[in-house]
N, C-alpha and C positions, 0 to 999 in steps of 0.2 A: 483639597488644599495640600500644597507641598510643605513638608516640614523636615528640617535637618535633624539628624540624630542628636546633635549637640546644639543647643540654642545659640551658642556663640560662633557656630560655623559660618564661614564666609565663602565657601566653595561655590563654584558655578554649576548650574544644571546642564547636563548633556544628554542628548538622545543617543542611546547605545543599544547594541544588539541588532538583530534582524528578525523579520517575520514575526512569529508569535512571541518571540523572546525580547522584543523591543521594550525598553524601559527608559524612563527619565531618571538619571542617577546623578547624585552630587559627586563631583570629582574629589572631594576631601573626606566627607564623612560616610560615603557609600550608601546613604539613604536612597531608596529607589521607589518609583511609583509607575503605575500604568500610564502610557502616553495618551490619555484622553485629550480631547481638544481643550478642555478647561485646564488640565495640568500643563499642557504645552504652552498655553498663554500665560499661565502663572510663572512658569520657568523663564519665559522670555522677559516678562515684566521684572522679575527678581534679578535676572542677569543684568538688565539695563540699569536698574537701580544701583547694583553693585559697581558697575562701570563708572557711573557718575560719582558715587561716593569715593572711589579710588582716585578719580581725577580731582575732586575737590580737596581731598587729603593731600595729594601731591602739590596742588597749587598753594595750599596753606603752609606746607613745609617749605616750599620755595620762597614764599613771602617772609616767613620767619627767618630763613637763612639770610635773605637780603637785609632784614632789620638787624640781625646779629652782626653782619659784616660791616654795617654802617657805623 
C-alpha cells in the first residue's frame, strides 16, 4: 500500500527512474515504493481520486463566486 510521508500530502504519484532503479514516487513528499503491479494500480487510483477532488473543489469555488457576485 502506498503512503505519503505526510498524511496531509496531496502530491501525485509518478513512475520515475529506469531499469532496476524504477520507483513510484510522490512529487511532493518524496515517498517512494517499488513499482509492483499492486502499487502501480494504487497510484493510478489515488491520482484519479485527486483529480476528481480538485475538479469538485474548483467547481465549488466557482459556484460560491457566482453566489457572491449575485
